[in-house]
C-alpha positions as CSV (number, residue, x, y, z in Angstrom):
1,X,-0.1,0.2,0.0
2,X,1.2,3.4,-1.0
3,X,2.3,5.9,2.0
4,X,-0.4,8.8,2.2
5,X,0.5,12.0,0.8
6,X,0.1,14.5,3.3
7,X,-2.5,17.0,2.2
8,X,-2.6,20.6,2.3
9,X,-5.8,21.9,0.7
10,X,-7.1,25.1,-0.5
11,X,-11.2,25.2,-1.0
12,X,-12.7,27.6,-3.2
13,X,-16.3,28.1,-3.4
14,X,-19.3,30.8,-2.3
15,X,-22.9,29.1,-2.0
16,X,-24.7,27.0,0.4
17,X,-23.9,24.0,-2.3
18,X,-20.2,24.2,-1.6
19,X,-20.4,24.4,2.0
20,X,-21.3,20.8,2.4
21,X,-18.1,19.6,0.6
22,X,-16.0,22.0,3.1
23,X,-18.0,20.5,6.1
24,X,-17.1,17.1,4.6
25,X,-13.4,18.0,4.5
26,X,-13.4,19.1,8.1
27,X,-15.5,16.5,9.5
28,X,-13.0,14.1,7.8
29,X,-10.1,15.9,9.5
30,X,-8.3,17.1,6.3
31,X,-6.0,20.1,6.6
32,X,-7.8,23.1,5.0
33,X,-5.1,25.8,4.9
34,X,-7.3,28.2,3.3
35,X,-10.6,29.1,2.2
36,X,-11.1,31.5,-0.9
37,X,-14.6,32.7,-1.4
38,X,-16.4,35.7,-3.2
39,X,-16.3,39.3,-1.6
40,X,-19.0,40.2,0.8
41,X,-22.3,41.7,-1.3
42,X,-25.0,44.0,-0.5
43,X,-28.1,42.4,0.0
44,X,-32.0,42.9,1.4
45,X,-33.9,45.8,1.8
46,X,-31.2,47.7,3.7
47,X,-28.3,46.7,1.7
48,X,-26.2,45.7,4.0
49,X,-23.3,43.9,3.4
50,X,-23.5,40.0,3.8
51,X,-20.7,37.1,3.9
52,X,-21.1,34.4,1.5
53,X,-22.4,30.9,3.0
54,X,-18.9,29.6,2.7
55,X,-17.3,32.7,4.5
56,X,-19.8,32.1,7.4
57,X,-19.0,28.4,7.8
58,X,-15.0,29.2,7.6
59,X,-15.2,31.5,10.2
60,X,-17.1,29.4,12.6
61,X,-14.5,26.9,12.1
62,X,-11.7,29.1,12.5
63,X,-10.3,28.6,9.0
64,X,-8.3,31.0,6.9
65,X,-10.5,32.7,4.6
66,X,-9.2,35.2,1.7
67,X,-12.0,37.2,-0.4
68,X,-10.2,38.5,-3.8
69,X,-12.0,40.6,-6.2
70,X,-9.2,39.8,-8.9
71,X,-8.3,36.4,-9.2
72,X,-4.8,37.8,-11.1
73,X,-3.7,40.5,-8.9
74,X,-0.2,40.1,-7.8
75,X,-1.5,40.5,-4.2
76,X,-3.7,37.5,-4.1
77,X,-1.3,35.3,-6.0
78,X,1.0,36.0,-3.3
79,X,-1.1,35.3,-0.5
80,X,-2.3,31.9,-2.1
81,X,1.5,30.8,-2.7
82,X,2.2,31.6,0.8
83,X,-0.3,29.2,2.0
84,X,1.8,26.4,0.3
85,X,-1.0,24.1,-0.6
86,X,-0.6,20.8,-2.7
87,X,-4.4,20.8,-3.8
88,X,-6.9,22.8,-4.6
89,X,-10.9,21.7,-4.7
90,X,-13.5,24.0,-6.2
91,X,-17.2,23.8,-5.8
92,X,-19.4,26.4,-7.0
93,X,-17.1,29.2,-7.4
94,X,-15.8,31.6,-10.5
95,X,-13.4,30.3,-13.5
96,X,-9.9,30.2,-12.6
97,X,-7.0,31.5,-14.2
98,X,-4.3,29.4,-15.1
99,X,-1.6,30.7,-12.8
100,X,-4.0,29.6,-10.2
101,X,-5.2,26.2,-11.1
102,X,-1.8,25.1,-12.1
103,X,-0.2,26.1,-9.0
104,X,-0.5,23.1,-6.4
105,X,1.6,20.1,-6.7
106,X,-1.3,17.4,-6.8
107,X,-3.5,19.6,-9.1
108,X,-6.8,21.3,-8.9
109,X,-10.3,19.5,-9.1
110,X,-13.8,20.8,-9.5
111,X,-16.9,19.5,-8.3
112,X,-19.9,20.0,-11.0
113,X,-23.6,19.3,-10.7
114,X,-24.1,17.0,-13.8
115,X,-22.8,13.8,-15.5
116,X,-20.1,15.4,-17.6
117,X,-20.0,15.8,-20.8
118,X,-23.3,16.9,-20.6
119,X,-24.5,19.7,-18.7
120,X,-21.3,22.3,-18.8
121,X,-22.0,25.6,-17.7
122,X,-23.4,27.7,-14.8
123,X,-27.1,26.1,-14.3
124,X,-26.7,22.1,-14.3
125,X,-29.1,21.4,-11.9
126,X,-31.9,23.7,-13.0
127,X,-31.5,22.8,-16.9
128,X,-31.5,19.1,-15.9
129,X,-35.0,19.2,-14.8
130,X,-36.3,21.9,-17.3
131,X,-35.1,19.4,-19.9
132,X,-37.0,16.7,-18.6
133,X,-34.2,14.1,-17.9
134,X,-35.0,11.5,-15.8
135,X,-31.0,11.3,-14.0
136,X,-28.6,13.5,-13.5
137,X,-25.5,13.5,-10.9
138,X,-22.2,14.8,-9.7
139,X,-18.4,14.7,-11.4
140,X,-15.3,15.5,-9.8
141,X,-12.5,16.5,-12.5
142,X,-9.2,17.9,-12.8
143,X,-9.3,22.0,-14.3
144,X,-8.2,22.9,-17.5
145,X,-8.3,25.8,-19.7
146,X,-11.8,25.5,-20.8
147,X,-14.9,25.6,-19.0
148,X,-15.9,21.8,-17.2
149,X,-14.1,20.2,-19.6
150,X,-11.3,18.6,-17.6
151,X,-10.2,15.1,-17.4
152,X,-13.0,13.0,-15.2
153,X,-11.9,11.5,-11.9
154,X,-15.4,10.3,-10.7
155,X,-18.9,10.6,-11.0
156,X,-22.2,9.6,-9.2
157,X,-25.6,9.3,-10.6
158,X,-29.2,9.8,-9.1
159,X,-32.4,9.4,-10.6
160,X,-34.7,13.2,-10.9
161,X,-38.2,12.3,-10.0
162,X,-41.5,13.3,-11.9
163,X,-42.2,15.8,-9.3
164,X,-38.8,16.7,-8.3
165,X,-37.9,20.6,-7.8
166,X,-34.7,22.0,-8.5
167,X,-34.8,23.0,-4.7
168,X,-34.8,19.0,-3.5
169,X,-32.8,18.0,-6.3
170,X,-30.2,20.9,-5.5
171,X,-30.1,19.6,-1.5
172,X,-29.4,15.8,-2.7
173,X,-26.4,16.5,-5.4
174,X,-25.1,18.6,-2.5
175,X,-24.9,15.5,-0.1
176,X,-24.0,13.3,-2.9
177,X,-21.2,15.5,-4.0
178,X,-19.8,16.3,-0.6
179,X,-19.5,12.1,-0.4
180,X,-17.8,12.2,-4.2
181,X,-15.3,15.2,-3.2
182,X,-14.1,12.9,0.1
183,X,-13.7,9.9,-2.2
184,X,-11.8,12.0,-4.8
185,X,-9.6,13.2,-2.1
186,X,-9.0,10.0,-0.6
187,X,-7.7,8.4,-4.2
188,X,-5.4,11.7,-4.6
189,X,-4.3,11.3,-0.8
190,X,-3.2,7.2,-1.8
191,X,-2.2,8.6,-5.4
192,X,-4.6,6.0,-7.0
193,X,-6.6,8.4,-9.6
194,X,-6.9,7.2,-12.7
195,X,-9.0,9.9,-15.1
196,X,-10.9,9.6,-18.1
197,X,-11.0,12.2,-21.0
198,X,-14.2,13.7,-21.4
199,X,-15.7,12.1,-24.7
200,X,-16.2,14.1,-27.7
201,X,-19.7,14.6,-28.7
202,X,-22.0,16.4,-30.8
203,X,-25.1,15.9,-28.8
204,X,-24.1,17.6,-25.6
205,X,-27.0,19.8,-23.5
206,X,-25.3,23.0,-22.2
207,X,-26.6,24.6,-18.9
208,X,-26.7,28.2,-20.0
209,X,-26.7,31.0,-17.6
210,X,-30.1,31.6,-16.2
211,X,-31.8,35.1,-16.8
212,X,-34.9,36.8,-17.2
213,X,-35.6,36.0,-20.6
214,X,-34.9,32.3,-20.0
215,X,-37.1,32.0,-16.9
216,X,-40.2,33.2,-18.5
217,X,-43.0,30.9,-19.1
218,X,-44.3,30.5,-22.7
219,X,-47.6,29.2,-22.4
220,X,-47.7,28.1,-26.2
221,X,-45.9,25.1,-25.5
222,X,-47.3,21.8,-24.7
223,X,-47.7,20.9,-21.0
224,X,-45.0,18.6,-20.0
225,X,-42.4,21.4,-21.3
226,X,-44.1,24.1,-19.1
227,X,-44.4,21.9,-16.4
228,X,-40.9,20.6,-16.4
229,X,-39.7,24.5,-16.8
230,X,-41.5,25.5,-13.8
231,X,-40.5,22.8,-11.4
232,X,-36.9,23.4,-12.6
233,X,-36.9,27.2,-11.6
234,X,-38.7,26.5,-8.4
235,X,-38.0,27.7,-5.6
236,X,-35.1,29.7,-7.4
237,X,-35.0,31.9,-9.6
238,X,-38.5,31.2,-10.2
239,X,-40.4,30.8,-13.3
240,X,-42.6,34.0,-14.5
241,X,-45.2,35.4,-16.5
242,X,-47.2,38.3,-17.4
243,X,-50.9,38.1,-16.0
244,X,-53.5,39.8,-18.2
245,X,-56.6,40.7,-15.9
246,X,-58.5,43.2,-18.2
247,X,-56.3,46.2,-16.8
248,X,-54.3,48.5,-19.1
249,X,-50.9,47.2,-17.2
250,X,-50.3,43.6,-17.0
251,X,-49.2,42.3,-13.7
252,X,-45.6,40.3,-13.6
253,X,-46.4,37.0,-11.4
254,X,-44.0,34.2,-10.3
255,X,-45.4,30.6,-10.4
256,X,-44.0,28.0,-7.5
257,X,-45.8,24.5,-6.9
258,X,-47.7,23.2,-9.7
259,X,-49.2,20.1,-10.7
260,X,-50.5,18.9,-14.2
261,X,-53.6,17.5,-16.0
262,X,-53.4,15.8,-19.0
263,X,-56.4,16.6,-21.2
264,X,-57.3,17.4,-24.9
265,X,-59.6,20.7,-25.1
266,X,-59.9,23.5,-27.2
267,X,-59.4,26.4,-24.8
268,X,-57.0,29.0,-25.9
269,X,-53.4,28.7,-24.2
270,X,-52.7,30.7,-21.4
271,X,-56.5,31.3,-20.4
272,X,-57.4,30.6,-16.6
273,X,-60.0,29.0,-15.3
274,X,-60.9,29.5,-11.3
275,X,-63.1,27.3,-9.0
276,X,-63.6,27.7,-5.3
277,X,-60.1,27.0,-4.6
278,X,-58.4,25.8,-8.0
279,X,-56.7,27.8,-10.5
280,X,-55.6,26.2,-13.9
281,X,-54.1,27.5,-16.6
282,X,-54.8,25.9,-20.5
283,X,-51.9,24.8,-22.6
284,X,-51.6,22.2,-25.2
285,X,-52.4,18.7,-23.9
286,X,-54.0,19.7,-20.5
287,X,-53.7,22.3,-17.9
288,X,-51.0,23.5,-15.4
289,X,-52.9,23.6,-11.8
290,X,-51.1,26.3,-9.8
291,X,-50.4,25.4,-6.1
292,X,-48.6,28.5,-5.2
293,X,-48.4,31.7,-6.8
294,X,-46.8,35.1,-6.1
295,X,-48.3,38.5,-7.6
296,X,-46.2,41.6,-7.3
297,X,-45.1,42.9,-3.8
298,X,-47.4,40.2,-1.9
299,X,-46.0,36.7,-0.7
300,X,-46.0,33.4,-2.0
301,X,-50.1,32.2,-1.7
302,X,-52.2,29.1,-2.3
303,X,-55.0,29.3,-4.6
304,X,-57.4,29.5,-1.6
305,X,-55.2,32.2,0.1
306,X,-55.1,34.1,-3.0
307,X,-58.7,33.9,-4.2
308,X,-59.7,35.1,-0.7
309,X,-58.6,38.9,-1.8
310,X,-57.9,38.8,-5.5
311,X,-60.5,38.5,-8.4
312,X,-59.5,37.3,-11.7
313,X,-61.3,38.8,-14.4
314,X,-63.7,36.5,-17.0
315,X,-61.0,37.0,-19.7
316,X,-58.0,36.6,-17.5
317,X,-55.1,34.9,-19.3
318,X,-51.4,34.4,-18.6
319,X,-49.0,35.3,-21.5
């Protein structure tokens, strides 16, 4: 059996998703000599500076935290070198310059929330659901010059349920991913890593960055497409559309929890029908049944609560 390497780890990450992996490293008694995370950002109504989830966890565990604004800045590069790390682990951070990822002796590996080479990019968990996939997973790979293209170390897959939301899948992959990070570190520690070059394929789906345009619901699409889009954006950043309620201005609404009902009909797409405590929207092949909705300036509500104080016009339609 090979002698174990003495690892000195720098961890880079920012959101909650990354915290689980950092916690796993600490729980398994690995030597984390530094944590790199995003600078504090203004958030909330008061626009107060807020630390990232990774920073909060790192400080609770007395870890050394660096928050560079520029990853190529000479001062940061010198600080990073001074940590004398021999392994860097990246989970939900940003693209690294070559001078950073080439620095450690045992390399820099990334945890990505898809089964690479599918869904390279910024939002792999969302797009797997939006595109109606029935399985996804996590992958660790050594970083190279391009985004999510490096040699694969390990992967682990999990099914996606028919009703699974992005929030639920995020939490599941966060836990599966943290376990895969530890397995990957163990391979590096024992010098037993065997990598696989990512297969070249023309049939690759990309996890594009989410924006206002690609989070808008197109009610002219078929039932399953709309259903997958809404659950693939629930609870964050949330699918949205306009409500034409017979007023001059259309309201921007967000839709969270939904169900679907397959039924052939000749009702125009987007038309809303309301009963005592049910709101459903016509689309090709059936109806989207709204379980949770948010009007501008209001909290999320179930249909019964909404219909208590809000009235849909007879011609109400989602656009």
